[in-house]
Steps between C-alpha positions, in 0.01 A plus 500: 500500500403448858646530848273407789717669759496827307121506481452398863743760630375797298135419560581515871661844449191629315720688254201527264126468550320170450350633178843584363671175592425307181592789262815549709604134464405487132720798423793339679480202266515710184833597334622849580475748210817653362557855623766758420561867555667758282815612679752782484459878523146632481555668162649190336246269663209701361639483147544123517158458659348695212671260258351201678153651515489650149715260297486153649169468688277592199653210303421262788138604547345256254733203513337158456706190570370150424146635481506690829536872564811603693475797734745784434721655772321742733635770727482443876232750598658582837859560386593871464491638142405161360865391488430137597341233283352153530421227248382145544618301201603132488861429405380319189344823374820696566699248298265452204288813460696740273346806668570391856841355410605842368372668815672244723831551318461874546447455874795265533729750329373801695542302821857414404592865453317603815203691361246243615495314830327163518353520848204350682223758544492488881880533510462847347299623799749558787706768319179680406392516865847619605468817284873563458617848394844596355624649830406199714747272672368153433599145590361177357573256781446172308547617144586201276418418227452874449172577319378716788845656534480604135166670568646688794798607290267629231312704762830643622573600139152634428649813340709313243455584132528251213870565446637634828477396861405727786729528800278404795612625839347191658628149542395141439669215684401164356585232754473124494639233735593260218832584333408346164165677490670836547657447158147463361423838658805657334395356164140620543607854589746525209224615263460821702850608602480717807752695710255454789505119518682273746470121517584324829511138620361483855257313716219760503412428862845621613568762234774724644455862593640726226688811606505834322659827614298792623585823319501683828387455857326782688475539873149605615627637834693774321343828396676473167550180305849361541643259251668195644728246338322269258323208666373183346129429512301193417342517157122470534286418198193675356365182342562132575370199311477172694390243245598223738566127446172311533334164444370628164162333492359803318695376197317168464386594149856501365687280753302182466733304732355688797174305458684182588728618777312784672453491876436796732781430742733656241341834574541450875871442446549813288308727737797583721731592211230714341445681828871561554535645150206735551623608844843577356337708228297693758819589685657633178205723402497875547206693647220528250650217295316209351552121496321261266489144633393239247480126444364269230340293780138476610591386852408750776788365713738643237294812446272663761675313786835649397353849466327481839812372680716770339262785587472379860875462543610839356281802581463804278368318189157462348339323207382757249186463288603455134175339389431778247856544376430283193125550458448224241688234695264251663608373842383392843585647842743336741382232744444575866464142622678179407590169661848364420545129464725339763581188300491349151151364566356853479407520866356849526295460818700736724357850499790647704863414566417444867241239403764319298767511773256365759428203276866391507660286771722718713815318394419567131422869516861615463538290186207655317585701189173690506526867596254733665529731197358225276159583654306824462518758779206561729184655353576845641856488366378388158267802481782742580735342242257553206591169339213541257720760325715216370431404138425145388497411129318181402524323162127504420467877538698608191662185362832539688709313751444527875678781685517695827605863552523715812612864496653629825592859581716640774350791691652844436523569874631159598765522772604135505879480486708261296677215671795614714765357267395742227381797704467804278753771573771281647838592361653196337830428338459468125620173350752528225480157338312628196742783428837365612642244253789410732265409779287302254801288409576441866138394563510257212828354623346437839199324349693245298423144597145571620209326338322673219137569586214556261253694710501833679505556872837396629657279231817583311471790257737506206415802287735782403464840666388824337742791517415858404741666259629845584340764277854617421617157387687551167324208328158621610580851381611354165170314477299816575696699244477242222130446543435873539306482823360820644620652831184375670609138448525341852864399471526448875249213468711282274623172645683184395479141617830323549729423795754767396250783470647613166295599192622192314216431259143603590364803685170499691279788611277542804284774642585683824315277747651181357844662521450582869394145575801351321740737672370455855418129516713187486401344167559149638262569787244632254578209265490743209464316171475799268416869503451782252532443128793442269546810278850508345761252382847524359509422131748215481585222259621476144341820367664734751835325480505487120432869468755593763254730672534633852282344766139562404172468688156422367149536641340161556159454345347400835643811662412744223153595634664602831786693337307661215370805693862589583642491146551837330219534242738602222696178555200287404487418129166534325381240249188365329338164428701447179823532698378249758417256219861510373628426850267203537582347163870458575705443814774739383358735236754728333475867585457568127194275478270741684284764334574864558496694721599219739791390276655846507441522873685172558791602282546814707526304826813357656554126474533245782226669696159422646215717377134521589249513217140619532274353232199722438148364449409487133441284196726361229454215252168393656653487845360724774682588817228602747732624774865596515787264566824609668782253445880489554735439207874449466678675212822356369708640209273367225189350657263518793317244711196512725611426857206275580475144622311247287179532701486878468587484131219250441261744664609783270459263203127474574465852359583362157283188506 
């Protein structure tokens, strides 16, 4: 594997010392190890991590395959709490070694159910540097395919338990410009249902201002605070992740095609888009907030050059020193000098942009695609920007891919105003498209005949609106009554998704900040793909019709962790491992097939109802349940069934293997 242009260009940039060059290149030619992290709530993640460390790894410590020792998985030393792992095993070993095949099958299954995330080691870094807390308002500007989004969502839900979800007051908007890739985001986030999540489909460089109402407006000229009519303010974010599109040459170890096609002009072309995305993020950040800018590129034109241009164009920001944030992570400081190439021949002779312009014939200068921001600022400007606070990850340092990270912070006392079109405090008329079904139908009628676009940022948007259901809605009240939800259940945060705005089939739930965004912004302008989490559904089909029951609601398994804290404790049925075994051995076990006391408990309950069952940790028939399960069931006249999809049921089955 060789690319002469790659070596010539990066030697000219002096990205590593002469002594490091050969180890650097050798590492690029080696296959990338497999890495994964244990996902989910902290409590659940620790339990699974203990299983990996104490059950699987000891059996892999002395494996010999075809006469050679095979190294077992090891924890990434720099990842918090040891929740990330790495192993370097050929595919042949995974297929033929019984020990590694069993471990590989375990990982595949845990990945499928969302407990493990297969993710490149360096890709795990940006969310760690962002330091998200449950109250933060966060946006992931270029989120697909969603592995980093999942990390951010886990941080937002840091207070979750194994069986129930917390109710974060913060927000995560996962945005991507590609319509198809937003569906990947939705799929990725499904394993951690959250009332705080929104997925949008926009060009990140022109992401629209989001409006939220102010609770009250005070007038400083008055001796006593006076409350004015509600105004709409631009939502500013506490944390923003800009993992921008890049040339990707830091991924040479896994994307071997880059060796053949790489040329540095790709980075020159992406520079402007990367800068626009970062500048847009800076304008959406609140005082004291933090932005993490990252790429999987080694090219300073995509990295330090973008950071320098952004800092010089928008005052009030600084690079913060995060070099000791992950003490065991090996890295190098950002570059302060570089010489961009001006053509495919790797011409890097021009120290400044002015030198380059002067070399061109006057009639060709206007046609040049090179920008002044491709070059480093002056020496004095470089010193003031602290570009050495950027973080460069090289493959030979800790057997990873190549990566770049910069952490920017907005000053607490910054007085720079937002652009005039979104000036904070301007009273604006609230759009009604997301809450007025009649207007939605009119909008759709007017759009007929227009071409169907696939990407965000101005193309046709053809998703249904979300409409909040009145807390007094009879069907919602029936649902609350049947499922025995406590008075603290946020019934005003229930919404549906259909043109008519009626609770036809499924009910979703959001937190307060997501509700305010949906109510006060045109969903077509936001290009809102999904928000909140699905929690309830009408029980329809043959069972309900055959039994002649009134309309019944059930708690969806994906929504149960969110709803569980609001269910009256006495409404939750208690059961043991033996009871769970009966439910897993048959799709529709008879109520009489269960051992007491659960059998008597079932017989005392009304039929055609959804119930929640808490299975206590314990042991029965050589099966041990190490932590509790809470699962929804449906009780008919003579039998019950677990209301789980096949994937979730397969996961529960692992208890009995």
